[in-house]
C-alpha positions in Angstrom: 114.1 82.4 101.9 114.1 86.3 102.6 116.3 86.0 105.6 118.3 83.9 103.5 118.2 86.5 100.2 119.2 89.2 102.5 122.0 87.4 103.8 123.5 87.7 99.9 122.6 91.3 99.2 124.6 92.1 102.4 127.5 90.1 100.8 127.1 91.8 97.0 127.9 95.0 99.0 130.0 94.6 100.8 132.5 93.1 98.0 132.4 96.6 96.3 135.0 98.2 99.4 136.2 101.8 99.2 139.6 101.7 97.0 138.5 98.7 94.8 138.3 98.2 91.2 136.5 96.8 88.7 135.9 97.2 85.0 132.8 97.5 83.1 132.0 98.7 79.5 135.3 98.4 79.1 136.2 101.5 81.6 137.8 101.3 84.2 136.5 102.8 87.6 137.8 102.9 91.1 135.4 102.4 94.6 135.4 106.1 96.3 131.8 105.2 97.9 129.9 102.3 99.1 127.2 101.1 101.2 123.1 99.5 101.7 121.0 103.2 101.3 119.2 103.2 104.5 115.8 105.9 104.3 114.3 106.9 108.1 110.8 104.3 107.0 109.8 102.2 104.7 112.5 100.3 101.1 113.8 102.2 98.4 115.0 99.9 95.1 118.5 100.3 95.8 120.1 97.9 97.2 124.0 98.4 96.6 124.7 101.6 96.6 129.1 102.9 94.6 129.8 106.0 93.4 132.9 106.0 91.1 135.7 107.2 89.6 136.9 105.9 86.3 140.0 106.0 84.7 138.9 109.5 82.6 138.1 111.0 86.1 133.8 111.0 85.5 132.0 109.8 88.8 129.8 107.4 88.2 127.5 106.0 90.4 126.0 102.4 90.0 122.8 102.5 92.1 122.0 98.5 92.1 118.5 96.6 92.8 119.1 92.6 93.8 116.3 90.5 92.1 116.0 86.7 92.7 116.3 85.1 89.7 113.1 84.0 90.2 111.3 87.4 92.3 107.2 87.4 90.6 106.9 90.8 93.0 107.1 94.5 91.8 105.0 96.4 93.5 103.3 93.7 96.3 102.0 96.0 99.3 99.9 99.0 97.0 98.4 101.4 97.9 96.8 104.6 96.5 100.0 107.2 97.2 101.8 104.0 95.3 100.1 103.8 92.6 99.7 108.4 91.7 103.9 108.3 91.7 103.6 105.3 89.0 100.5 106.2 86.9 100.5 110.1 88.3 97.0 111.5 88.6 94.6 109.2 87.1 96.6 106.1 89.8 92.2 105.2 90.1 91.0 105.4 86.7 93.4 103.3 85.6 93.6 100.8 88.6 89.5 101.2 87.6 89.6 99.7 84.2 92.3 97.3 84.8 90.0 95.4 87.1 87.3 96.0 85.0 88.6 94.6 82.5 88.5 90.9 84.2 85.3 91.9 86.1 83.2 89.0 84.9 86.5 86.8 87.3 85.2 89.1 90.5 81.4 88.3 89.8 82.3 84.1 89.4 83.7 83.8 92.9 82.2 82.7 95.5 82.1 85.0 98.2 80.4 82.4 101.4 82.2 79.4 101.4 81.2 77.4 104.0 83.5 74.2 103.3 86.9 74.5 102.4 87.8 75.7 98.0 91.5 75.6 97.0 94.0 76.9 99.3 90.9 78.4 100.5 89.8 77.3 104.2 86.0 77.2 104.7 83.5 79.2 106.8 84.9 82.5 105.4 83.6 85.8 104.5 85.2 87.8 101.2 86.4 90.8 101.3 87.8 92.6 99.1 91.1 91.6 96.9 94.0 94.4 97.0 97.0 95.2 93.7 100.0 94.2 93.2 102.3 94.4 90.0 103.9 91.3 88.4 106.7 90.7 85.9 104.0 87.9 84.5 100.7 86.4 85.1 99.6 85.4 88.4 96.3 83.6 89.0 92.3 84.0 87.7 92.5 88.1 88.3 95.8 89.1 86.4 95.7 90.5 83.7 99.0 92.6 81.5 98.0 96.3 82.7 99.2 99.0 80.2 101.7 101.3 80.4 104.4 103.8 79.0 108.2 102.6 78.5 108.4 105.2 81.0 106.2 104.4 84.2 107.5 100.0 83.8 110.9 101.6 84.2 109.8 103.5 87.8 108.4 100.7 89.3 112.0 99.0 88.5 113.9 102.4 89.3 111.7 103.4 92.0 111.2 107.0 90.9 109.0 108.6 91.9 109.5 107.3 95.6 109.0 109.7 97.9 112.0 112.3 99.1 112.3 110.5 102.0 113.5 107.2 99.9 114.5 109.2 96.9 117.0 110.4 99.4 119.0 107.9 101.6 121.1 107.5 104.2 124.8 106.2 102.5 127.1 105.2 106.1 124.9 108.3 107.5 125.4 110.7 105.3 122.3 111.2 102.9 122.8 111.0 99.0 120.3 112.9 96.8 118.4 109.8 94.1 120.5 107.5 95.8 117.7 105.5 96.9 116.8 105.5 92.7 118.4 101.9 91.4 120.0 102.4 87.6 120.9 98.6 87.5 119.8 95.6 88.2 121.3 92.1 89.2 119.7 89.0 88.9 121.0 86.4 91.1 119.8 83.3 93.5 122.5 83.0 96.0 125.8 84.2 96.7 127.7 81.9 96.4 131.4 83.4 96.3 131.5 85.7 93.2 134.1 88.1 93.1 133.6 91.6 92.4 134.3 91.5 88.6 131.8 88.6 88.2 128.8 90.4 90.2 129.6 93.8 88.2 129.4 91.6 84.8 125.7 90.7 85.8 124.3 94.5 86.2 121.9 95.4 83.4 121.3 99.2 83.4 117.8 98.9 84.2 116.3 100.3 80.8 117.9 98.8 78.5 116.2 95.7 80.5 112.5 96.9 80.8 113.1 97.5 77.2 110.7 94.9 76.1 109.1 94.5 79.7 105.7 94.1 80.3 104.0 94.5 83.9 100.8 92.7 84.8 98.5 93.2 88.1 97.5 91.3 90.0 94.4 91.3 92.1 94.5 88.9 95.6 91.6 87.7 98.2 91.2 88.9 101.5 89.1 87.0 103.8 87.3 87.1 107.0 88.1 83.8 108.5 85.4 83.1 111.0 87.4 80.3 112.6 89.9 82.4 113.8 88.3 85.4 114.0 91.4 88.0 111.6 92.2 88.8 107.9 95.7 89.8 106.4 96.1 92.7 108.0 94.5 96.1 106.6 95.5 96.1 103.3 94.2 98.3 100.9 91.3 96.7 98.0 91.4 97.1 94.7 88.0 95.9 94.3 85.9 95.3 98.0 81.9 93.8 99.0 80.0 96.1 100.2 77.9 94.0 102.9 74.9 95.2 103.9 72.0 94.3 105.8 68.3 94.4 104.0 65.7 93.7 106.9 66.4 90.4 107.6 68.6 89.3 104.2 72.1 89.9 104.1 72.9 90.8 100.7 76.6 92.2 98.4 77.1 94.1 95.9 81.5 94.1 94.0 82.3 97.7 94.3 85.3 98.5 91.3 85.3 102.3 91.6 87.2 103.6 94.6 90.7 101.7 94.4 92.3 101.4 97.0 90.9 104.3 98.6 88.8 101.7 101.2 90.9 99.3 103.8 90.7 95.8 104.4 90.1 96.2 108.6 86.6 98.9 107.7 85.6 96.1 105.7 86.3 93.4 107.6 85.3 94.7 110.8 81.2 95.4 109.0 81.3 91.6 108.3 82.2 91.0 111.5 79.3 93.6 112.8 77.0 92.4 111.2 77.9 88.6 112.3 77.2 89.0 115.6 74.0 90.9 114.8 72.9 87.6 113.1 74.1 86.0 115.6 76.6 84.1 114.0 79.2 81.7 115.1 81.4 79.5 114.1 79.3 76.2 115.2 76.3 77.5 113.3 77.3 79.2 110.3 75.2 77.6 108.2 72.5 79.5 109.4 74.5 82.3 107.3 73.0 80.4 104.4 68.9 81.4 105.4 69.6 84.8 105.2 72.7 85.1 102.1 70.0 87.1 99.1 72.2 87.7 95.1 75.3 86.2 97.3 77.4 83.9 95.5 78.4 81.4 97.9 79.9 77.4 98.3 78.4 75.3 100.8 77.9 71.6 99.3 
């Protein structure tokens, strides 16, 4: 699906050829330059950059963020640096309060699964939960996050991205703020639409964000014993502090260090504890005798 939509983005960008014209808000624009922004690392918010001059000799940039009509994710690789860019210096406190507001949903979760539960396989141990921003609620550990209008605009436009992403390369030339989107376009696939048909669909991001709400979702990362792995070294909004106290294995849900701790640290600790207790796939059930103050699902 991602590959197919990438082709859609490419086909739309190709429509904006230098010298072509289109009409927007009753003004005729001639394209001076266009292309896909290319940061040296990562991705910016602009998918199609277009510089123009209108019939009144005024230059305007159309920096278009292209989204699938059913796209939910706004930020799905959140780390503390990006969180500070979006929320400001109080990012940690904002995330902590957000997760604490749904604290009971974490306490109600099974931290160890001896058998398969919903979409999670058996013989898994909870590492923690990553933090994502979406345009709608998603799952039990999800709720609206209270943001200012400017913060919501930034999430869509990328106003506070790092300099490399904001000032991306267009056709091998760095253009300041080319990576900050000012228009948004929702489209499912490219179906041979004309340039004007695409332009007719674009919406100024500030207008689009006027009535928008942003939601956060905490998605689980689990240590899977059968495969001896977990899904990447993601920063954790909430994590499980696993400890050995005598012969016992205890767990504590930690809310006050959002995005400071990553999955590898917790996953490796779980792996080490299991090795010391000689817990393997074929005797995973014996883990039960060591667990104290931990909610688990067995039968």
